[in-house]
PDB file of N, CA, C and O in Angstrom:
ATOM      1  N   LEU A   1      12.456  53.690  40.345  1.00  0.00           N
ATOM      2  CA  LEU A   1      13.548  54.336  41.035  1.00  0.00           C
ATOM      3  C   LEU A   1      13.239  55.825  41.085  1.00  0.00           C
ATOM      4  O   LEU A   1      13.176  56.479  40.044  1.00  0.00           O
ATOM      5  N   ASN A   2      13.044  56.368  42.286  1.00  0.00           N
ATOM      6  CA  ASN A   2      12.745  57.790  42.440  1.00  0.00           C
ATOM      7  C   ASN A   2      14.022  58.559  42.728  1.00  0.00           C
ATOM      8  O   ASN A   2      14.799  58.195  43.611  1.00  0.00           O
ATOM      9  N   ILE A   3      14.226  59.621  41.974  1.00  0.00           N
ATOM     10  CA  ILE A   3      15.415  60.449  42.124  1.00  0.00           C
ATOM     11  C   ILE A   3      14.963  61.891  42.289  1.00  0.00           C
ATOM     12  O   ILE A   3      14.197  62.409  41.478  1.00  0.00           O
ATOM     13  N   GLN A   4      15.444  62.532  43.346  1.00  0.00           N
ATOM     14  CA  GLN A   4      15.108  63.929  43.572  1.00  0.00           C
ATOM     15  C   GLN A   4      16.298  64.791  43.187  1.00  0.00           C
ATOM     16  O   GLN A   4      17.414  64.565  43.657  1.00  0.00           O
ATOM     17  N   LEU A   5      16.061  65.780  42.331  1.00  0.00           N
ATOM     18  CA  LEU A   5      17.097  66.720  41.921  1.00  0.00           C
ATOM     19  C   LEU A   5      16.813  68.077  42.551  1.00  0.00           C
ATOM     20  O   LEU A   5      15.704  68.602  42.463  1.00  0.00           O
ATOM     21  N   LEU A   6      17.842  68.634  43.189  1.00  0.00           N
ATOM     22  CA  LEU A   6      17.707  69.891  43.912  1.00  0.00           C
ATOM     23  C   LEU A   6      18.621  70.956  43.327  1.00  0.00           C
ATOM     24  O   LEU A   6      19.648  70.649  42.722  1.00  0.00           O
ATOM     25  N   ASN A   7      18.232  72.210  43.514  1.00  0.00           N
ATOM     26  CA  ASN A   7      19.078  73.345  43.168  1.00  0.00           C
ATOM     27  C   ASN A   7      20.191  73.473  44.202  1.00  0.00           C
ATOM     28  O   ASN A   7      20.214  72.750  45.198  1.00  0.00           O
ATOM     29  N   ASP A   8      21.106  74.392  43.955  1.00  0.00           N
ATOM     30  CA  ASP A   8      22.211  74.620  44.888  1.00  0.00           C
ATOM     31  C   ASP A   8      21.735  75.019  46.280  1.00  0.00           C
ATOM     32  O   ASP A   8      22.436  74.782  47.264  1.00  0.00           O
ATOM     33  N   ASP A   9      20.546  75.625  46.374  1.00  0.00           N
ATOM     34  CA  ASP A   9      20.004  76.040  47.677  1.00  0.00           C
ATOM     35  C   ASP A   9      19.093  74.970  48.303  1.00  0.00           C
ATOM     36  O   ASP A   9      18.327  75.256  49.223  1.00  0.00           O
ATOM     37  N   ASP A  10      19.190  73.747  47.794  1.00  0.00           N
ATOM     38  CA  ASP A  10      18.429  72.589  48.304  1.00  0.00           C
ATOM     39  C   ASP A  10      16.928  72.671  48.085  1.00  0.00           C
ATOM     40  O   ASP A  10      16.172  71.996  48.785  1.00  0.00           O
ATOM     41  N   THR A  11      16.474  73.478  47.134  1.00  0.00           N
ATOM     42  CA  THR A  11      15.064  73.500  46.752  1.00  0.00           C
ATOM     43  C   THR A  11      14.901  72.638  45.501  1.00  0.00           C
ATOM     44  O   THR A  11      15.838  72.532  44.710  1.00  0.00           O
ATOM     45  N   PRO A  12      13.733  72.019  45.303  1.00  0.00           N
ATOM     46  CA  PRO A  12      13.515  71.188  44.103  1.00  0.00           C
ATOM     47  C   PRO A  12      13.669  72.023  42.832  1.00  0.00           C
ATOM     48  O   PRO A  12      13.312  73.201  42.811  1.00  0.00           O
ATOM     49  N   ILE A  13      14.203  71.407  41.772  1.00  0.00           N
ATOM     50  CA  ILE A  13      14.341  72.130  40.507  1.00  0.00           C
ATOM     51  C   ILE A  13      12.960  72.447  39.955  1.00  0.00           C
ATOM     52  O   ILE A  13      11.999  71.715  40.193  1.00  0.00           O
ATOM     53  N   ASP A  14      12.873  73.535  39.223  1.00  0.00           N
ATOM     54  CA  ASP A  14      11.618  73.991  38.628  1.00  0.00           C
ATOM     55  C   ASP A  14      11.432  73.275  37.296  1.00  0.00           C
ATOM     56  O   ASP A  14      12.153  73.542  36.335  1.00  0.00           O
ATOM     57  N   LEU A  15      10.470  72.371  37.242  1.00  0.00           N
ATOM     58  CA  LEU A  15      10.246  71.555  36.049  1.00  0.00           C
ATOM     59  C   LEU A  15       9.846  72.389  34.832  1.00  0.00           C
ATOM     60  O   LEU A  15      10.107  71.987  33.698  1.00  0.00           O
ATOM     61  N   THR A  16       9.220  73.535  35.050  1.00  0.00           N
ATOM     62  CA  THR A  16       8.812  74.372  33.915  1.00  0.00           C
ATOM     63  C   THR A  16      10.018  74.992  33.217  1.00  0.00           C
ATOM     64  O   THR A  16       9.904  75.436  32.074  1.00  0.00           O
ATOM     65  N   ALA A  17      11.170  75.030  33.884  1.00  0.00           N
ATOM     66  CA  ALA A  17      12.387  75.601  33.303  1.00  0.00           C
ATOM     67  C   ALA A  17      13.285  74.535  32.668  1.00  0.00           C
ATOM     68  O   ALA A  17      14.320  74.859  32.086  1.00  0.00           O
ATOM     69  N   VAL A  18      12.887  73.261  32.783  1.00  0.00           N
ATOM     70  CA  VAL A  18      13.729  72.143  32.323  1.00  0.00           C
ATOM     71  C   VAL A  18      13.356  71.720  30.905  1.00  0.00           C
ATOM     72  O   VAL A  18      12.184  71.524  30.585  1.00  0.00           O
ATOM     73  N   GLU A  19      14.382  71.585  30.064  1.00  0.00           N
ATOM     74  CA  GLU A  19      14.175  71.056  28.713  1.00  0.00           C
ATOM     75  C   GLU A  19      14.391  69.543  28.685  1.00  0.00           C
ATOM     76  O   GLU A  19      13.628  68.814  28.053  1.00  0.00           O
ATOM     77  N   ALA A  20      15.434  69.077  29.374  1.00  0.00           N
ATOM     78  CA  ALA A  20      15.761  67.649  29.363  1.00  0.00           C
ATOM     79  C   ALA A  20      16.601  67.305  30.588  1.00  0.00           C
ATOM     80  O   ALA A  20      17.275  68.162  31.159  1.00  0.00           O
ATOM     81  N   VAL A  21      16.546  66.029  30.981  1.00  0.00           N
ATOM     82  CA  VAL A  21      17.397  65.519  32.052  1.00  0.00           C
ATOM     83  C   VAL A  21      17.964  64.181  31.578  1.00  0.00           C
ATOM     84  O   VAL A  21      17.250  63.346  31.023  1.00  0.00           O
ATOM     85  N   GLU A  22      19.255  64.003  31.809  1.00  0.00           N
ATOM     86  CA  GLU A  22      19.919  62.739  31.457  1.00  0.00           C
ATOM     87  C   GLU A  22      20.332  62.045  32.754  1.00  0.00           C
ATOM     88  O   GLU A  22      21.010  62.635  33.595  1.00  0.00           O
ATOM     89  N   PHE A  23      19.917  60.789  32.907  1.00  0.00           N
ATOM     90  CA  PHE A  23      20.235  59.982  34.078  1.00  0.00           C
ATOM     91  C   PHE A  23      21.211  58.894  33.646  1.00  0.00           C
ATOM     92  O   PHE A  23      20.858  58.032  32.841  1.00  0.00           O
ATOM     93  N   ASN A  24      22.429  58.922  34.169  1.00  0.00           N
ATOM     94  CA  ASN A  24      23.444  57.926  33.828  1.00  0.00           C
ATOM     95  C   ASN A  24      23.659  56.987  34.996  1.00  0.00           C
ATOM     96  O   ASN A  24      24.006  57.412  36.098  1.00  0.00           O
ATOM     97  N   PHE A  25      23.450  55.708  34.745  1.00  0.00           N
ATOM     98  CA  PHE A  25      23.713  54.652  35.724  1.00  0.00           C
ATOM     99  C   PHE A  25      24.742  53.723  35.086  1.00  0.00           C
ATOM    100  O   PHE A  25      24.370  52.694  34.522  1.00  0.00           O
ATOM    101  N   GLY A  26      25.998  54.058  35.162  1.00  0.00           N
ATOM    102  CA  GLY A  26      27.009  53.270  34.461  1.00  0.00           C
ATOM    103  C   GLY A  26      26.733  53.310  32.966  1.00  0.00           C
ATOM    104  O   GLY A  26      26.680  54.387  32.371  1.00  0.00           O
ATOM    105  N   ALA A  27      26.556  52.145  32.359  1.00  0.00           N
ATOM    106  CA  ALA A  27      26.307  52.058  30.921  1.00  0.00           C
ATOM    107  C   ALA A  27      24.837  52.287  30.552  1.00  0.00           C
ATOM    108  O   ALA A  27      24.510  52.393  29.370  1.00  0.00           O
ATOM    109  N   VAL A  28      23.963  52.364  31.536  1.00  0.00           N
ATOM    110  CA  VAL A  28      22.534  52.552  31.286  1.00  0.00           C
ATOM    111  C   VAL A  28      22.202  54.045  31.377  1.00  0.00           C
ATOM    112  O   VAL A  28      22.473  54.692  32.388  1.00  0.00           O
ATOM    113  N   VAL A  29      21.616  54.573  30.312  1.00  0.00           N
ATOM    114  CA  VAL A  29      21.261  55.996  30.262  1.00  0.00           C
ATOM    115  C   VAL A  29      19.758  56.122  29.995  1.00  0.00           C
ATOM    116  O   VAL A  29      19.219  55.482  29.093  1.00  0.00           O
ATOM    117  N   LYS A  30      19.103  56.950  30.787  1.00  0.00           N
ATOM    118  CA  LYS A  30      17.683  57.246  30.603  1.00  0.00           C
ATOM    119  C   LYS A  30      17.528  58.759  30.494  1.00  0.00           C
ATOM    120  O   LYS A  30      18.289  59.513  31.099  1.00  0.00           O
ATOM    121  N   ASN A  31      16.546  59.193  29.725  1.00  0.00           N
ATOM    122  CA  ASN A  31      16.336  60.620  29.490  1.00  0.00           C
ATOM    123  C   ASN A  31      14.917  61.036  29.828  1.00  0.00           C
ATOM    124  O   ASN A  31      13.966  60.279  29.634  1.00  0.00           O
ATOM    125  N   TYR A  32      14.792  62.261  30.342  1.00  0.00           N
ATOM    126  CA  TYR A  32      13.502  62.892  30.555  1.00  0.00           C
ATOM    127  C   TYR A  32      13.368  63.957  29.486  1.00  0.00           C
ATOM    128  O   TYR A  32      14.315  64.719  29.299  1.00  0.00           O
ATOM    129  N   PRO A  33      12.280  64.062  28.786  1.00  0.00           N
ATOM    130  CA  PRO A  33      10.954  63.518  29.076  1.00  0.00           C
ATOM    131  C   PRO A  33      10.625  62.200  28.372  1.00  0.00           C
ATOM    132  O   PRO A  33       9.455  61.820  28.340  1.00  0.00           O
ATOM    133  N   SER A  34      11.577  61.507  27.822  1.00  0.00           N
ATOM    134  CA  SER A  34      11.303  60.226  27.162  1.00  0.00           C
ATOM    135  C   SER A  34      11.825  59.080  28.021  1.00  0.00           C
ATOM    136  O   SER A  34      12.088  59.268  29.209  1.00  0.00           O
ATOM    137  N   ASP A  35      11.977  57.908  27.442  1.00  0.00           N
ATOM    138  CA  ASP A  35      12.567  56.736  28.113  1.00  0.00           C
ATOM    139  C   ASP A  35      11.885  56.323  29.408  1.00  0.00           C
ATOM    140  O   ASP A  35      12.563  55.916  30.352  1.00  0.00           O
ATOM    141  N   SER A  36      10.579  56.416  29.477  1.00  0.00           N
ATOM    142  CA  SER A  36       9.835  55.975  30.663  1.00  0.00           C
ATOM    143  C   SER A  36      10.268  56.709  31.930  1.00  0.00           C
ATOM    144  O   SER A  36      10.265  56.140  33.021  1.00  0.00           O
ATOM    145  N   VAL A  37      10.636  57.965  31.773  1.00  0.00           N
ATOM    146  CA  VAL A  37      10.966  58.800  32.927  1.00  0.00           C
ATOM    147  C   VAL A  37       9.852  59.820  33.066  1.00  0.00           C
ATOM    148  O   VAL A  37       9.501  60.503  32.104  1.00  0.00           O
ATOM    149  N   SER A  38       9.296  59.921  34.266  1.00  0.00           N
ATOM    150  CA  SER A  38       8.213  60.879  34.473  1.00  0.00           C
ATOM    151  C   SER A  38       8.456  61.670  35.743  1.00  0.00           C
ATOM    152  O   SER A  38       9.269  61.286  36.584  1.00  0.00           O
ATOM    153  N   SER A  39       7.749  62.770  35.873  1.00  0.00           N
ATOM    154  CA  SER A  39       7.835  63.576  37.080  1.00  0.00           C
ATOM    155  C   SER A  39       6.453  64.105  37.404  1.00  0.00           C
ATOM    156  O   SER A  39       5.851  64.830  36.612  1.00  0.00           O
ATOM    157  N   LYS A  40       5.956  63.739  38.572  1.00  0.00           N
ATOM    158  CA  LYS A  40       4.654  64.209  39.019  1.00  0.00           C
ATOM    159  C   LYS A  40       4.804  65.310  40.059  1.00  0.00           C
ATOM    160  O   LYS A  40       3.880  66.089  40.291  1.00  0.00           O
ATOM    161  N   THR A  41       5.970  65.366  40.680  1.00  0.00           N
ATOM    162  CA  THR A  41       6.247  66.342  41.722  1.00  0.00           C
ATOM    163  C   THR A  41       7.512  67.097  41.346  1.00  0.00           C
ATOM    164  O   THR A  41       8.449  66.516  40.800  1.00  0.00           O
ATOM    165  N   GLU A  42       7.537  68.385  41.635  1.00  0.00           N
ATOM    166  CA  GLU A  42       8.715  69.191  41.315  1.00  0.00           C
ATOM    167  C   GLU A  42       9.993  68.540  41.848  1.00  0.00           C
ATOM    168  O   GLU A  42      10.106  68.242  43.037  1.00  0.00           O
ATOM    169  N   GLY A  43      10.936  68.328  40.960  1.00  0.00           N
ATOM    170  CA  GLY A  43      12.249  67.836  41.350  1.00  0.00           C
ATOM    171  C   GLY A  43      12.362  66.344  41.567  1.00  0.00           C
ATOM    172  O   GLY A  43      13.470  65.832  41.724  1.00  0.00           O
ATOM    173  N   ILE A  44      11.238  65.622  41.581  1.00  0.00           N
ATOM    174  CA  ILE A  44      11.296  64.170  41.788  1.00  0.00           C
ATOM    175  C   ILE A  44      10.965  63.467  40.477  1.00  0.00           C
ATOM    176  O   ILE A  44       9.910  63.689  39.883  1.00  0.00           O
ATOM    177  N   PHE A  45      11.885  62.617  40.040  1.00  0.00           N
ATOM    178  CA  PHE A  45      11.721  61.891  38.789  1.00  0.00           C
ATOM    179  C   PHE A  45      11.603  60.405  39.067  1.00  0.00           C
ATOM    180  O   PHE A  45      12.347  59.851  39.875  1.00  0.00           O
ATOM    181  N   GLU A  46      10.666  59.769  38.393  1.00  0.00           N
ATOM    182  CA  GLU A  46      10.518  58.327  38.481  1.00  0.00           C
ATOM    183  C   GLU A  46      11.157  57.733  37.235  1.00  0.00           C
ATOM    184  O   GLU A  46      10.655  57.901  36.123  1.00  0.00           O
ATOM    185  N   VAL A  47      12.269  57.038  37.435  1.00  0.00           N
ATOM    186  CA  VAL A  47      13.028  56.457  36.329  1.00  0.00           C
ATOM    187  C   VAL A  47      12.751  54.960  36.301  1.00  0.00           C
ATOM    188  O   VAL A  47      13.044  54.243  37.258  1.00  0.00           O
ATOM    189  N   SER A  48      12.184  54.499  35.194  1.00  0.00           N
ATOM    190  CA  SER A  48      11.871  53.075  35.060  1.00  0.00           C
ATOM    191  C   SER A  48      13.047  52.346  34.426  1.00  0.00           C
ATOM    192  O   SER A  48      13.518  52.716  33.351  1.00  0.00           O
ATOM    193  N   LEU A  49      13.510  51.311  35.102  1.00  0.00           N
ATOM    194  CA  LEU A  49      14.576  50.458  34.577  1.00  0.00           C
ATOM    195  C   LEU A  49      13.980  49.096  34.254  1.00  0.00           C
ATOM    196  O   LEU A  49      13.249  48.523  35.063  1.00  0.00           O
ATOM    197  N   THR A  50      14.290  48.585  33.083  1.00  0.00           N
ATOM    198  CA  THR A  50      13.813  47.262  32.698  1.00  0.00           C
ATOM    199  C   THR A  50      14.714  46.190  33.312  1.00  0.00           C
ATOM    200  O   THR A  50      15.771  46.495  33.864  1.00  0.00           O
ATOM    201  N   GLN A  51      14.284  44.938  33.209  1.00  0.00           N
ATOM    202  CA  GLN A  51      15.141  43.852  33.662  1.00  0.00           C
ATOM    203  C   GLN A  51      16.440  43.835  32.860  1.00  0.00           C
ATOM    204  O   GLN A  51      17.512  43.598  33.417  1.00  0.00           O
ATOM    205  N   GLN A  52      16.347  44.085  31.556  1.00  0.00           N
ATOM    206  CA  GLN A  52      17.557  44.156  30.728  1.00  0.00           C
ATOM    207  C   GLN A  52      18.500  45.235  31.234  1.00  0.00           C
ATOM    208  O   GLN A  52      19.712  45.028  31.298  1.00  0.00           O
ATOM    209  N   ASP A  53      17.943  46.393  31.595  1.00  0.00           N
ATOM    210  CA  ASP A  53      18.761  47.480  32.141  1.00  0.00           C
ATOM    211  C   ASP A  53      19.491  47.038  33.397  1.00  0.00           C
ATOM    212  O   ASP A  53      20.703  47.222  33.518  1.00  0.00           O
ATOM    213  N   THR A  54      18.758  46.457  34.326  1.00  0.00           N
ATOM    214  CA  THR A  54      19.374  46.083  35.599  1.00  0.00           C
ATOM    215  C   THR A  54      20.388  44.952  35.432  1.00  0.00           C
ATOM    216  O   THR A  54      21.387  44.921  36.150  1.00  0.00           O
ATOM    217  N   PHE A  55      20.158  44.030  34.509  1.00  0.00           N
ATOM    218  CA  PHE A  55      21.126  42.965  34.256  1.00  0.00           C
ATOM    219  C   PHE A  55      22.434  43.533  33.713  1.00  0.00           C
ATOM    220  O   PHE A  55      23.490  42.928  33.898  1.00  0.00           O
ATOM    221  N   ALA A  56      22.381  44.681  33.048  1.00  0.00           N
ATOM    222  CA  ALA A  56      23.576  45.301  32.466  1.00  0.00           C
ATOM    223  C   ALA A  56      24.410  46.053  33.505  1.00  0.00           C
ATOM    224  O   ALA A  56      25.540  46.445  33.213  1.00  0.00           O
ATOM    225  N   LEU A  57      23.878  46.260  34.703  1.00  0.00           N
ATOM    226  CA  LEU A  57      24.593  47.008  35.732  1.00  0.00           C
ATOM    227  C   LEU A  57      25.638  46.137  36.419  1.00  0.00           C
ATOM    228  O   LEU A  57      25.416  44.950  36.658  1.00  0.00           O
ATOM    229  N   GLN A  58      26.763  46.735  36.728  1.00  0.00           N
ATOM    230  CA  GLN A  58      27.830  46.057  37.463  1.00  0.00           C
ATOM    231  C   GLN A  58      27.583  46.206  38.963  1.00  0.00           C
ATOM    232  O   GLN A  58      26.618  46.853  39.369  1.00  0.00           O
ATOM    233  N   ASP A  59      28.456  45.608  39.795  1.00  0.00           N
ATOM    234  CA  ASP A  59      28.304  45.680  41.250  1.00  0.00           C
ATOM    235  C   ASP A  59      28.351  47.117  41.767  1.00  0.00           C
ATOM    236  O   ASP A  59      27.516  47.520  42.577  1.00  0.00           O
ATOM    237  N   ASN A  60      29.316  47.874  41.300  1.00  0.00           N
ATOM    238  CA  ASN A  60      29.457  49.290  41.681  1.00  0.00           C
ATOM    239  C   ASN A  60      29.420  50.102  40.404  1.00  0.00           C
ATOM    240  O   ASN A  60      30.208  49.864  39.489  1.00  0.00           O
ATOM    241  N   ILE A  61      28.515  51.054  40.338  1.00  0.00           N
ATOM    242  CA  ILE A  61      28.408  51.868  39.127  1.00  0.00           C
ATOM    243  C   ILE A  61      28.554  53.346  39.475  1.00  0.00           C
ATOM    244  O   ILE A  61      28.230  53.776  40.582  1.00  0.00           O
ATOM    245  N   MET A  62      29.045  54.104  38.516  1.00  0.00           N
ATOM    246  CA  MET A  62      29.116  55.553  38.672  1.00  0.00           C
ATOM    247  C   MET A  62      27.799  56.130  38.166  1.00  0.00           C
ATOM    248  O   MET A  62      27.335  55.776  37.083  1.00  0.00           O
ATOM    249  N   CYS A  63      27.202  57.014  38.948  1.00  0.00           N
ATOM    250  CA  CYS A  63      25.950  57.668  38.569  1.00  0.00           C
ATOM    251  C   CYS A  63      26.183  59.169  38.457  1.00  0.00           C
ATOM    252  O   CYS A  63      26.906  59.766  39.255  1.00  0.00           O
ATOM    253  N   GLN A  64      25.555  59.761  37.454  1.00  0.00           N
ATOM    254  CA  GLN A  64      25.591  61.210  37.307  1.00  0.00           C
ATOM    255  C   GLN A  64      24.322  61.636  36.573  1.00  0.00           C
ATOM    256  O   GLN A  64      23.855  60.944  35.668  1.00  0.00           O
ATOM    257  N   PHE A  65      23.781  62.762  36.967  1.00  0.00           N
ATOM    258  CA  PHE A  65      22.561  63.271  36.361  1.00  0.00           C
ATOM    259  C   PHE A  65      22.825  64.679  35.849  1.00  0.00           C
ATOM    260  O   PHE A  65      23.424  65.498  36.547  1.00  0.00           O
ATOM    261  N   ARG A  66      22.372  64.963  34.616  1.00  0.00           N
ATOM    262  CA  ARG A  66      22.582  66.278  34.009  1.00  0.00           C
ATOM    263  C   ARG A  66      21.236  66.879  33.624  1.00  0.00           C
ATOM    264  O   ARG A  66      20.375  66.211  33.053  1.00  0.00           O
ATOM    265  N   VAL A  67      21.079  68.164  33.955  1.00  0.00           N
ATOM    266  CA  VAL A  67      19.844  68.879  33.653  1.00  0.00           C
ATOM    267  C   VAL A  67      20.145  69.950  32.617  1.00  0.00           C
ATOM    268  O   VAL A  67      21.055  70.758  32.798  1.00  0.00           O
ATOM    269  N   LYS A  68      19.369  69.954  31.520  1.00  0.00           N
ATOM    270  CA  LYS A  68      19.471  71.014  30.525  1.00  0.00           C
ATOM    271  C   LYS A  68      18.240  71.896  30.682  1.00  0.00           C
ATOM    272  O   LYS A  68      17.104  71.436  30.565  1.00  0.00           O
ATOM    273  N   TYR A  69      18.494  73.176  30.950  1.00  0.00           N
ATOM    274  CA  TYR A  69      17.412  74.135  31.130  1.00  0.00           C
ATOM    275  C   TYR A  69      17.052  74.784  29.798  1.00  0.00           C
ATOM    276  O   TYR A  69      17.855  74.800  28.865  1.00  0.00           O
ATOM    277  N   LYS A  70      15.844  75.314  29.724  1.00  0.00           N
ATOM    278  CA  LYS A  70      15.354  75.943  28.493  1.00  0.00           C
ATOM    279  C   LYS A  70      16.189  77.157  28.089  1.00  0.00           C
ATOM    280  O   LYS A  70      16.186  77.540  26.919  1.00  0.00           O
ATOM    281  N   ASP A  71      16.902  77.769  29.034  1.00  0.00           N
ATOM    282  CA  ASP A  71      17.753  78.918  28.703  1.00  0.00           C
ATOM    283  C   ASP A  71      19.135  78.493  28.197  1.00  0.00           C
ATOM    284  O   ASP A  71      19.992  79.339  27.942  1.00  0.00           O
ATOM    285  N   GLY A  72      19.354  77.165  28.051  1.00  0.00           N
ATOM    286  CA  GLY A  72      20.611  76.653  27.501  1.00  0.00           C
ATOM    287  C   GLY A  72      21.623  76.197  28.535  1.00  0.00           C
ATOM    288  O   GLY A  72      22.587  75.520  28.179  1.00  0.00           O
ATOM    289  N   GLN A  73      21.440  76.542  29.796  1.00  0.00           N
ATOM    290  CA  GLN A  73      22.359  76.093  30.840  1.00  0.00           C
ATOM    291  C   GLN A  73      22.281  74.580  31.019  1.00  0.00           C
ATOM    292  O   GLN A  73      21.212  73.981  30.892  1.00  0.00           O
ATOM    293  N   VAL A  74      23.419  73.976  31.312  1.00  0.00           N
ATOM    294  CA  VAL A  74      23.463  72.556  31.658  1.00  0.00           C
ATOM    295  C   VAL A  74      24.181  72.440  32.993  1.00  0.00           C
ATOM    296  O   VAL A  74      25.304  72.919  33.149  1.00  0.00           O
ATOM    297  N   LYS A  75      23.528  71.806  33.947  1.00  0.00           N
ATOM    298  CA  LYS A  75      24.124  71.579  35.264  1.00  0.00           C
ATOM    299  C   LYS A  75      24.111  70.084  35.540  1.00  0.00           C
ATOM    300  O   LYS A  75      23.194  69.369  35.137  1.00  0.00           O
ATOM    301  N   SER A  76      25.145  69.629  36.233  1.00  0.00           N
ATOM    302  CA  SER A  76      25.203  68.194  36.532  1.00  0.00           C
ATOM    303  C   SER A  76      25.488  67.972  38.005  1.00  0.00           C
ATOM    304  O   SER A  76      26.009  68.842  38.703  1.00  0.00           O
ATOM    305  N   THR A  77      25.134  66.790  38.450  1.00  0.00           N
ATOM    306  CA  THR A  77      25.461  66.379  39.810  1.00  0.00           C
ATOM    307  C   THR A  77      26.904  65.895  39.823  1.00  0.00           C
ATOM    308  O   THR A  77      27.485  65.618  38.774  1.00  0.00           O
ATOM    309  N   TYR A  78      27.474  65.797  41.012  1.00  0.00           N
ATOM    310  CA  TYR A  78      28.794  65.188  41.125  1.00  0.00           C
ATOM    311  C   TYR A  78      28.640  63.686  40.901  1.00  0.00           C
ATOM    312  O   TYR A  78      27.670  63.092  41.371  1.00  0.00           O
ATOM    313  N   PRO A  79      29.579  63.065  40.193  1.00  0.00           N
ATOM    314  CA  PRO A  79      29.494  61.610  40.029  1.00  0.00           C
ATOM    315  C   PRO A  79      29.568  60.922  41.393  1.00  0.00           C
ATOM    316  O   PRO A  79      30.391  61.280  42.236  1.00  0.00           O
ATOM    317  N   THR A  80      28.717  59.952  41.592  1.00  0.00           N
ATOM    318  CA  THR A  80      28.723  59.180  42.828  1.00  0.00           C
ATOM    319  C   THR A  80      28.699  57.703  42.496  1.00  0.00           C
ATOM    320  O   THR A  80      28.265  57.303  41.416  1.00  0.00           O
ATOM    321  N   THR A  81      29.165  56.904  43.427  1.00  0.00           N
ATOM    322  CA  THR A  81      29.157  55.450  43.256  1.00  0.00           C
ATOM    323  C   THR A  81      27.909  54.884  43.904  1.00  0.00           C
ATOM    324  O   THR A  81      27.539  55.267  45.014  1.00  0.00           O
ATOM    325  N   MET A  82      27.264  53.968  43.198  1.00  0.00           N
ATOM    326  CA  MET A  82      26.080  53.294  43.725  1.00  0.00           C
ATOM    327  C   MET A  82      26.359  51.792  43.734  1.00  0.00           C
ATOM    328  O   MET A  82      26.833  51.231  42.746  1.00  0.00           O
ATOM    329  N   ASN A  83      26.060  51.156  44.855  1.00  0.00           N
ATOM    330  CA  ASN A  83      26.193  49.706  44.937  1.00  0.00           C
ATOM    331  C   ASN A  83      24.924  49.061  44.404  1.00  0.00           C
ATOM    332  O   ASN A  83      23.813  49.476  44.735  1.00  0.00           O
ATOM    333  N   VAL A  84      25.104  48.045  43.575  1.00  0.00           N
ATOM    334  CA  VAL A  84      23.973  47.347  42.970  1.00  0.00           C
ATOM    335  C   VAL A  84      23.923  45.941  43.540  1.00  0.00           C
ATOM    336  O   VAL A  84      24.922  45.222  43.558  1.00  0.00           O
ATOM    337  N   ILE A  85      22.742  45.562  44.005  1.00  0.00           N
ATOM    338  CA  ILE A  85      22.558  44.203  44.508  1.00  0.00           C
ATOM    339  C   ILE A  85      22.323  43.299  43.317  1.00  0.00           C
ATOM    340  O   ILE A  85      21.399  43.515  42.532  1.00  0.00           O
ATOM    341  N   GLU A  86      23.160  42.287  43.185  1.00  0.00           N
ATOM    342  CA  GLU A  86      23.095  41.404  42.023  1.00  0.00           C
ATOM    343  C   GLU A  86      22.014  40.345  42.204  1.00  0.00           C
ATOM    344  O   GLU A  86      21.831  39.788  43.286  1.00  0.00           O
ATOM    345  N   SER A  87      21.318  40.092  41.126  1.00  0.00           N
ATOM    346  CA  SER A  87      20.302  39.041  41.114  1.00  0.00           C
ATOM    347  C   SER A  87      20.969  37.713  40.763  1.00  0.00           C
ATOM    348  O   SER A  87      21.875  37.663  39.931  1.00  0.00           O
ATOM    349  N   VAL A  88      20.516  36.655  41.399  1.00  0.00           N
ATOM    350  CA  VAL A  88      21.037  35.326  41.086  1.00  0.00           C
ATOM    351  C   VAL A  88      20.585  34.924  39.691  1.00  0.00           C
ATOM    352  O   VAL A  88      21.363  34.362  38.920  1.00  0.00           O
ATOM    353  N   SER A  89      19.335  35.209  39.367  1.00  0.00           N
ATOM    354  CA  SER A  89      18.776  34.842  38.068  1.00  0.00           C
ATOM    355  C   SER A  89      19.129  35.889  37.035  1.00  0.00           C
ATOM    356  O   SER A  89      19.139  37.084  37.330  1.00  0.00           O
ATOM    357  N   LYS A  90      19.415  35.449  35.839  1.00  0.00           N
ATOM    358  CA  LYS A  90      19.665  36.347  34.711  1.00  0.00           C
ATOM    359  C   LYS A  90      18.635  36.118  33.607  1.00  0.00           C
ATOM    360  O   LYS A  90      18.867  36.479  32.453  1.00  0.00           O
ATOM    361  N   VAL A  91      17.496  35.517  33.961  1.00  0.00           N
ATOM    362  CA  VAL A  91      16.438  35.204  33.004  1.00  0.00           C
ATOM    363  C   VAL A  91      15.335  36.253  33.135  1.00  0.00           C
ATOM    364  O   VAL A  91      14.858  36.538  34.233  1.00  0.00           O
ATOM    365  N   GLU A  92      14.941  36.821  31.996  1.00  0.00           N
ATOM    366  CA  GLU A  92      13.866  37.808  32.029  1.00  0.00           C
ATOM    367  C   GLU A  92      12.532  37.116  32.276  1.00  0.00           C
ATOM    368  O   GLU A  92      12.257  36.052  31.721  1.00  0.00           O
ATOM    369  N   LEU A  93      11.723  37.728  33.103  1.00  0.00           N
ATOM    370  CA  LEU A  93      10.376  37.197  33.373  1.00  0.00           C
ATOM    371  C   LEU A  93       9.376  37.785  32.423  1.00  0.00           C
ATOM    372  O   LEU A  93       8.191  37.459  32.495  1.00  0.00           O
TER     373      LEU A  93
END
């Protein structure tokens, strides 16, 4: 899942100024720089969700992302609703 985070002026966030990022997908929370979250391009994060993670998601989930900068500032996105396509199978492969 690729997520792009932008500054207020619509430019990608500067990764060198970031201490941590928290990605909330309903009850599922992933953190950068841990939890299988990586960034190869400024402002774009690749968030890996396991099958267990996706099975825990409801039909409609609230998403919010928070960035903690090295200078101590914390900025967050506005909460948004994301529709999740449900899988028929609930068995992990």
